[in-house]
C-alpha positions in Angstrom: 0.0 0.0 0.1 1.3 3.5 -0.8 0.5 6.9 0.8 0.7 10.0 -1.5 0.0 13.7 -1.0 -3.1 13.5 -3.0 -4.7 11.3 -0.2 -4.3 14.1 2.2 -5.7 17.0 0.4 -9.4 16.4 1.4 -10.4 14.7 4.6 -13.8 13.0 5.6 -14.6 15.3 8.6 -18.2 15.4 8.7 -18.7 18.9 10.5 -16.9 21.8 9.7 -16.9 22.9 13.5 -14.5 20.0 13.8 -11.7 21.9 11.9 -9.7 24.8 13.6 -7.6 25.5 16.5 -7.5 23.0 19.4 -9.0 25.1 22.2 -8.4 22.8 25.2 -9.0 23.5 28.9 -5.4 23.9 29.8 -4.2 25.5 26.3 -4.5 26.4 22.7 -2.7 25.1 19.6 -3.4 27.2 16.4 -4.5 25.4 13.3 -1.5 27.0 11.4 1.0 25.8 14.1 3.2 23.3 12.4 6.3 23.8 14.4 8.2 21.3 16.0 8.0 20.6 19.6 11.5 21.0 21.0 12.4 21.3 24.7 10.6 20.0 27.7 8.7 23.4 28.2 7.2 23.3 24.6 6.2 19.4 25.1 4.5 20.2 28.2 2.5 23.0 26.9 1.5 20.9 24.2 0.3 18.1 26.3 -1.5 20.5 28.6 -3.5 21.8 25.5 -4.1 18.2 24.2 -5.1 16.6 27.6 -8.7 15.9 28.1 -10.3 13.1 25.8 -8.2 10.3 27.6 -8.7 11.7 31.1 -12.3 12.4 30.7 -13.3 9.2 29.2 -11.4 7.3 32.0 -12.6 9.2 34.8 -16.2 9.3 33.5 -15.9 5.4 33.8 -15.4 5.7 37.5 -19.0 6.7 37.7 -22.0 5.8 40.0 -22.1 2.3 38.4 -18.4 1.9 39.2 -18.9 3.0 42.7 -21.6 0.4 43.4 -19.6 -2.6 41.6 -16.3 -1.7 43.2 -18.3 -1.1 46.6 -20.0 -4.5 46.4 -16.6 -6.3 45.6 -14.8 -4.6 48.6 -17.8 -5.0 51.0 -18.5 -8.6 50.2 -15.4 -10.2 49.1 -12.6 -7.8 50.5 -9.7 -7.1 48.4 -9.8 -10.7 46.8 -11.1 -9.3 43.5 -8.4 -6.5 43.0 -6.4 -8.6 40.5 -9.2 -7.8 38.0 -8.3 -4.1 37.9 -4.7 -4.7 37.0 -5.6 -7.3 34.3 -8.0 -4.6 32.8 -5.1 -2.0 32.4 -3.7 -3.2 28.9 -7.4 -3.9 27.8 -8.1 -0.2 28.7 -5.3 1.0 26.8 -5.4 -1.0 23.6 -9.1 -0.5 23.2 -9.0 3.4 23.7 -5.8 3.7 21.7 -7.5 2.2 18.8 -10.6 4.5 18.9 -8.5 7.6 19.4 -6.5 6.6 16.4 -9.7 6.2 14.4 -11.0 9.7 15.5 -7.7 11.4 14.7 -7.2 9.7 11.3 -10.8 9.6 10.0 -12.6 12.5 11.6 -15.7 10.5 11.5 -17.4 9.2 14.6 -17.5 5.5 15.6 -21.3 5.1 15.0 -21.2 6.5 11.4 -18.0 4.4 10.6 -19.6 1.2 11.7 -22.9 1.8 9.6 -20.9 2.9 6.5 -18.4 0.1 6.6 -20.8 -2.7 7.6 -24.0 -1.6 6.4 -27.3 -0.9 8.2 -27.8 -4.6 9.0 -24.7 -5.2 11.0 -24.0 -1.8 12.2 -27.5 -1.4 13.6 -26.5 -4.2 16.1 -23.8 -2.1 17.6 -25.5 1.3 17.6 -28.8 0.0 19.1 -26.9 -1.6 21.8 -25.3 1.7 22.5 -28.6 3.7 22.7 -30.3 1.1 24.9 -27.2 0.8 27.2 -26.4 4.5 27.4 -30.0 5.4 28.5 -29.8 2.8 31.3 -26.3 4.0 32.4 -27.6 7.6 32.6 -30.1 6.2 34.9 -27.6 4.8 37.1 -25.8 8.1 37.3 -28.8 9.7 38.6 -29.3 7.0 41.0 -25.7 7.7 42.3 -26.8 11.3 42.8 -29.9 10.5 44.8 -27.9 8.1 47.1 -25.3 10.9 47.5 -27.7 13.5 48.2 -29.7 11.4 50.6 -26.6 10.7 52.8 -25.8 14.3 52.7 -29.3 15.2 53.9 -30.4 16.9 50.7 -33.8 16.7 49.2 -34.1 14.0 46.7 -36.1 15.9 43.9 -34.2 19.1 44.2 -31.0 17.4 44.1 -31.9 15.5 40.9 -33.2 18.5 39.2 -30.2 20.7 40.2 -27.7 18.2 39.1 -29.7 17.6 35.6 -29.7 21.4 35.2 -25.9 21.6 35.8 -25.3 18.7 33.4 -27.5 20.4 30.7 -26.1 24.0 31.3 -22.5 22.9 31.2 -22.9 21.6 27.6 -25.1 24.5 26.5 -22.5 27.3 26.8 -21.4 26.8 23.0 -17.9 26.7 23.9 -15.8 23.6 23.8 -13.2 25.0 26.2 -15.7 25.9 28.7 -17.2 22.4 28.9 -13.7 20.8 29.0 -12.7 23.1 31.9 -15.9 21.9 33.9 -15.2 18.3 33.1 -11.4 18.6 34.1 -12.4 20.1 37.3 -14.7 17.1 38.1 -11.8 14.9 37.2 -9.8 16.6 39.8 -12.7 15.8 42.1 -12.3 12.1 41.5 -9.1 12.3 43.5 -11.0 12.6 46.8 -10.9 8.8 46.9 -7.3 8.7 47.7 -7.6 10.6 51.0 -10.7 8.6 51.8 -8.5 5.4 51.5 -5.9 7.0 53.7 -8.6 7.6 56.4 -10.1 4.2 56.3 -6.5 2.8 56.3 -6.7 -0.5 54.3 -3.7 -3.0 55.0 -1.2 -2.1 52.3 0.4 -5.6 52.0 -2.9 -7.3 51.6 -3.7 -4.6 48.8 -0.4 -5.4 47.0 -0.9 -9.1 47.3 -4.5 -9.2 45.8 -3.5 -6.8 43.0 -1.3 -9.1 41.5 -2.2 -12.5 42.9 -5.7 -13.7 41.2 -8.1 -15.8 43.2 -11.8 -16.6 43.4 -13.4 -15.9 47.0 -15.9 -18.0 48.4 -16.9 -21.8 47.9 -18.4 -23.4 44.9 -21.8 -22.5 45.7 -20.8 -18.7 45.4 -19.0 -19.0 41.9 -21.9 -18.0 40.0 -22.3 -14.7 42.0 -18.7 -14.1 41.9 -18.5 -14.4 38.1 -21.5 -12.0 37.9 -19.6 -9.7 39.9 -16.5 -10.0 37.7 -18.2 -9.6 34.7 -19.7 -6.4 36.2 -16.3 -5.2 37.0 -15.3 -5.8 33.5 -18.4 -3.8 32.1 -17.9 -0.9 34.4 -14.3 -0.5 33.7 -14.3 -1.2 30.1 -17.7 0.2 28.9 -18.8 0.2 25.3 -20.0 3.9 25.5 -16.3 4.8 26.2 -15.3 3.8 22.4 -17.9 6.0 20.9 -17.2 8.9 23.3 -13.4 8.7 22.9 -13.6 8.7 19.0 -16.2 11.5 18.9 -14.6 13.7 21.6 -11.1 13.5 19.9 -12.7 14.7 16.7 -14.4 17.6 18.2 -11.4 18.5 20.0 -9.9 18.9 16.5 -7.0 16.5 17.3 -5.1 15.1 14.3 -2.5 12.3 13.6 0.3 14.8 14.4 -0.5 14.9 18.1 -1.1 11.1 18.6 1.8 10.7 21.0 0.3 13.4 23.4 -3.0 12.0 23.2 -1.6 8.6 24.1 0.0 10.1 27.2 -3.2 11.8 28.1 -5.0 8.3 27.8 -2.2 6.8 29.9 -2.8 9.4 32.5 -6.5 8.8 32.6 -5.9 4.9 33.0 -3.6 5.7 36.1 -6.0 7.9 37.7 -9.0 5.3 37.3 -7.1 2.5 38.6 -5.9 4.4 41.4 -9.4 5.4 42.2 -10.8 2.2 41.8 -8.2 0.3 44.1 -8.6 3.0 46.8 -12.4 2.4 46.7 -12.3 -1.2 46.8 -9.6 -1.2 49.3 -11.5 1.3 51.6 -14.7 -0.8 51.4 -12.7 -3.9 52.2 -11.1 -2.3 55.4 -14.4 -0.6 56.5 -16.6 -3.7 56.5 -14.0 -6.4 57.4 -15.2 -8.1 60.6 -18.5 -6.4 60.8 -22.1 -7.7 60.4 -22.4 -5.9 57.2 -19.7 -7.7 55.5 -21.2 -9.7 52.4 -24.4 -7.9 52.6 -23.9 -4.9 50.1 -27.1 -3.0 49.4 -26.1 0.3 47.8 -23.5 3.1 47.8 -25.4 5.0 50.4 -24.8 1.7 52.7 -21.1 2.0 51.8 -20.9 5.5 52.9 -22.5 4.8 56.2 -20.0 2.0 56.7 -17.0 4.0 55.9 -18.3 6.7 58.4 -18.7 4.0 61.1 -15.3 3.0 60.7 -13.4 6.1 59.9 -15.6 8.9 61.0 -18.3 11.2 59.7 -15.9 13.4 57.6 -14.8 10.2 55.6 -18.5 9.2 54.8 -19.2 12.9 53.8 -16.1 13.0 51.5 -17.3 9.7 50.0 -20.6 11.0 49.4 -19.3 14.0 47.6 -16.9 11.9 45.4 -19.9 9.7 44.5 -21.7 12.9 43.6 -18.9 14.1 41.7 -18.4 10.7 39.7 -22.2 10.5 39.0 -22.3 14.0 37.3 -19.1 13.5 35.1 -20.4 10.0 34.2 -23.6 11.8 33.2 -21.7 14.2 31.1 -19.7 11.6 29.3 -22.6 9.0 28.6 -25.1 11.9 27.5 -22.3 13.3 25.1 -21.5 9.9 23.8 -25.1 9.4 22.8 -25.7 12.8 21.3 -22.6 12.4 19.3 -23.6 9.0 17.9 -27.0 10.2 17.1 -25.5 13.0 15.3 -23.3 10.7 13.3 -26.2 8.2 12.3 -28.6 10.9 11.4 -26.4 13.5 9.8 -27.3 16.1 12.5 -24.6 18.8 13.3 -22.9 17.8 16.5 -20.2 19.7 18.2 -19.5 21.7 21.5 -18.1 24.3 19.3 -21.5 25.3 18.1 -24.1 27.1 20.0 -27.4 25.7 20.5 -28.9 27.6 17.5 -26.2 26.0 15.2 -26.9 22.4 16.6 -30.4 22.2 17.9 -30.8 18.5 17.1 -27.6 17.6 18.9 -28.3 19.8 22.1 -32.0 18.4 22.1 -30.9 14.9 22.3 -28.5 15.6 25.0 -30.9 17.6 27.1 -33.8 14.9 26.5 -31.6 12.1 27.7 -30.7 13.9 30.9 -34.3 14.8 31.4 -35.6 11.2 30.8 -33.1 9.7 33.3 -33.9 12.3 36.0 -37.7 11.6 35.5 -37.2 7.9 35.9 -35.1 8.0 39.1 -37.9 10.3 40.5 -40.7 7.6 39.8 -41.8 6.1 43.2 -41.0 2.4 43.4 -38.6 2.4 40.5 -36.2 -0.9 40.9 -33.0 1.5 41.2 -30.6 -1.1 43.0 -31.5 -3.7 40.4 -30.9 -1.4 37.5 -27.6 -0.4 38.6 -26.2 -3.9 39.0 -27.9 -5.0 35.8 -26.3 -2.2 33.5 -22.8 -3.1 34.6 -23.2 -6.7 33.9 -24.9 -6.0 30.5 -22.2 -3.8 29.6 -19.7 -6.7 30.2 -21.9 -8.9 28.0 -22.1 -6.4 25.1 -18.5 -5.6 25.1 -17.2 -8.6 22.9 -19.6 -7.3 19.9 -18.3 -3.7 20.3 -14.7 -4.9 20.3 -15.4 -7.0 17.2 -16.4 -4.0 15.4 -13.6 -2.1 16.6 -11.0 -4.7 15.6 -12.4 -4.8 12.0 -12.4 -1.2 11.7 -8.9 -0.9 12.8 -7.8 -3.4 10.1 -9.6 -1.6 7.5 -6.8 0.0 5.3 -9.1 2.4 3.5 -10.0 3.7 6.8 -6.7 4.0 8.6 -4.2 3.6 5.6 -0.8 3.4 7.4 -2.4 3.7 10.8 -3.9 0.0 10.6 -3.3 -2.3 13.5 -0.1 -4.3 13.7 0.0 -8.0 14.4 0.7 -7.8 18.2 -2.3 -5.3 18.6 -4.6 -7.6 16.6 -3.5 -10.7 18.6 -4.1 -9.0 22.0 -7.4 -7.7 20.9 -8.7 -11.0 19.6 -7.4 -12.6 22.9 -9.3 -10.0 24.8 -12.6 -10.8 22.8 -12.0 -14.4 23.6 -11.7 -13.8 27.2 -14.8 -11.7 27.4 -16.7 -14.5 25.4 -15.4 -17.2 28.1 -16.6 -14.9 31.0 -20.2 -14.8 29.3 -20.1 -18.5 28.6 -19.4 -19.2 32.3 -22.0 -16.8 33.4 -24.6 -18.7 31.1 -23.4 -22.0 32.5 -23.7 -20.8 36.1 -27.4 -19.6 35.4 -28.3 -23.0 33.9 -26.5 -25.0 36.4 -26.5 -23.0 39.8 -24.4 -25.7 41.6 -21.6 -25.7 38.9 -18.4 -26.7 40.3 -14.8 -25.2 39.8 -13.7 -28.1 37.9 -16.6 -27.3 35.5 -15.6 -23.7 35.1 -12.1 -24.7 34.4 -13.4 -27.1 31.7 -15.2 -24.5 30.0 -12.3 -22.1 30.2 -10.1 -24.8 28.7 -12.5 -25.6 25.9 -13.1 -21.9 25.2 -9.3 -21.4 25.0 -8.8 -24.4 22.6 -11.5 -22.9 20.4 -9.9 -19.5 20.6 -6.4 -21.0 19.6 -7.8 -22.5 16.6 -9.6 -19.4 15.5 -6.4 -17.4 16.2 -4.3 -19.8 14.2 -6.8 -19.5 11.3 -6.9 -15.8 11.4 -2.9 -15.5 11.8 -2.6 -17.6 8.8 -4.9 -15.5 6.5 -3.3 -12.4 7.9 0.3 -13.4 7.0 -0.8 -14.3 3.5 -2.4 -10.7 3.2 0.4 -9.1 4.7 2.9 -10.8 2.2 0.7 -9.8 -0.7 0.3 -6.2 0.1 2.4 -4.9 3.2 1.5 -1.7 4.8 3.7 1.4 4.0 3.6 3.5 7.2 5.8 6.3 6.0 4.3 9.8 6.2 1.4 8.8 8.5 1.6 12.0 10.5 -0.2 13.7 7.9 -2.4 10.9 6.4 -6.1 11.3 7.0 -9.0 9.3 5.7 -10.1 10.4 2.2 -13.8 11.6 1.7 -16.3 8.8 2.7 -17.8 8.7 -0.9 -14.4 7.8 -2.3 -14.1 4.6 -0.1 -15.0 1.2 -1.3 -17.2 -0.6 1.1 -15.5 -3.9 2.3 -17.2 -7.3 1.2 -17.7 -9.3 4.3 -16.7 -13.0 3.7 -19.4 -15.7 4.4 -17.3 -17.2 7.2 -17.0 -13.6 8.9 -20.7 -13.3 8.6 -21.5 -16.8 10.2 -19.1 -16.0 12.8 -20.6 -12.6 13.6 -24.0 -13.8 13.4 -23.2 -16.8 16.0 -21.5 -14.4 18.4 -24.6 -11.9 18.1 -27.1 -14.7 18.7 -25.2 -16.1 21.7 -24.9 -12.6 23.3 -28.6 -12.3 22.9 -29.2 -15.4 25.0 -26.4 -14.4 27.4 -28.2 -11.0 27.9 -31.3 -12.8 28.8 -29.7 -15.1 31.1 -28.0 -12.3 33.0 -31.2 -10.6 33.5 -32.6 -13.7 35.0 -29.6 -14.2 37.2 -29.8 -10.6 38.5 -33.4 -11.0 39.5 -32.6 -14.3 41.3 -29.8 -12.5 43.3 -32.1 -9.6 44.0 -34.8 -12.0 45.3 -32.2 -13.9 47.4 -32.4 -17.1 45.4 
C-alpha cells in the first residue's frame, strides 16, 4: 500500500466545526502551528493543550455504577478481586488507543464508521446496543446522585433537578473549552478517593498481594455470583460507551494524527487515575466492612458511605458521598455526550460543542432529552433502582465482545486507517481479549443454567473456550500473514495521513465465514443477555 500527497488534500471530517484551532481546557494550539516541539517546556504546553479526551473518558468510567460495583466487591469479598483491575489495564489502553487513532485519522465518529463500513444490518446491532445501554447507564448516574444527596441530607427531587440543570447547562455554553474546563475540574474531584482510602487505612500488604495474585473468593456455591460480579467489574471498567465517546470527543477537539503521542500520554494519565481510584475505593470498602455484620451484605453506595463513616468517622463518609456525587455528574456528562454524538453521526445532525444551541439544535436537544428522561425515571416512586444499577454494569460486560469485534475490524480496514492500521501484536491481543470476554459470558451462562456448577466445570469451560480460541487465532493468523505478504503496509508519512472523503471509499465485502461467525456471536450474546437478567433477578430475590 502506498501513501501520497493526494490522499491528504481532502479529509472525511463530517462537521466543519471539527476543523480549526485546538482549544483545550489548559491551552490552545493554532491550526497553522506546524512547528516542531523541542524542549521540555514546549512539550509540556502541548500536552496540556491536548489533555482531556483520555482523562475524561477514563474518569467518567469511574461513575456511579463503578462506585456500586467496586463497593460491592470490597464489602462482600474484601480485596480478593483487586487483581481484575490490574488485568484490565492493557485492555483499557489497547481499546481506547484504537478509537483515538480512528478519531484522529478519520474525522468520523464511531457510529457512522460502523454503519458505513458494515451496512445497516450489521451496524444497527452495535448502534442500537449503545443507545439502549447508554440510556440505562445514564439512569444509574442519577441513582448515584440521589444516594449521595440522601446521605448528605439533601432533598431528593431538588438534588436531581439541580444536577440535571448543571449537566445540561455545562454543555449548552456553546464553548468546547468551557465544557472541558468543567469536566476537568470534576476529574480533579475524583481524587477524593485517595484521602478517603488513607482515612480508612486498608492493609497495604494485603492490597499489594491481591492486586497481583488472582483468586476467586467463596466456595463453589458462590461461583455464579462471583462470576457475575467479575463481569460487572469488566463492564464498568471497559464500557462500550467509552469507544463512541473517545472517538467523537477527539474529533470535536480537532486532534489530528500529528498529536497522537500526546493523546496517548493523556490516555495513560487517565488510566492511572481510574485504576488508582478504583483500587482506593475497593480497598477502603474492604477495610471498612471487614469483621462487621455488614460484610457480605452490600445494599447500595449509601450503605457504603455509612459503613465508611462508622469505621473512619463522619468526615470520611461525607467525602465519600461528595466523591460519589462528583463521579455521577461526570459520568452523566460523558454518557449523554456519547449518545448525542452517535445520534448526530447516524442521522447527519450537526454535532459539536463548538457550536451554540442555534447552530446544532438537534444535538443539544438529544443531550437534554436524555438527561431529562433519566432524571424523571429516577424520581418515579418504586423504580427498581438497585437492580438497574447492577444490571447495567453486567450487561455492559456481556455486550463488550460485540463492540470490540467491530472496533478490531475497523482498525484493520486499510481504506479507513491507511498507514495507521493495527499491527500484528495489537490484533493478537485484541482477539485474545474478545476471547476472554466471550469465555466469561459462557461461564455466566453455565452458572445460570447450572446453579451448583463446580470449579472443575468452570475450568473445563475455560479450557474448551481457550482451545476454540487458539484454533480461530491460528486460522486468522494464517490469513493475515498471507494478506500481509501480498500487500504490506507502508507506514511512511502517516503523521499527515487522513482518511479520504467517505464517498471515495469502497465498502469492504464481508466474507461468508465472517458473517457466520459474527451472526453466531450476536445470537449467543442475545441469549447471554437474557440469562444475565434472570440471574440478576434471582440474586435480588435472594435465590
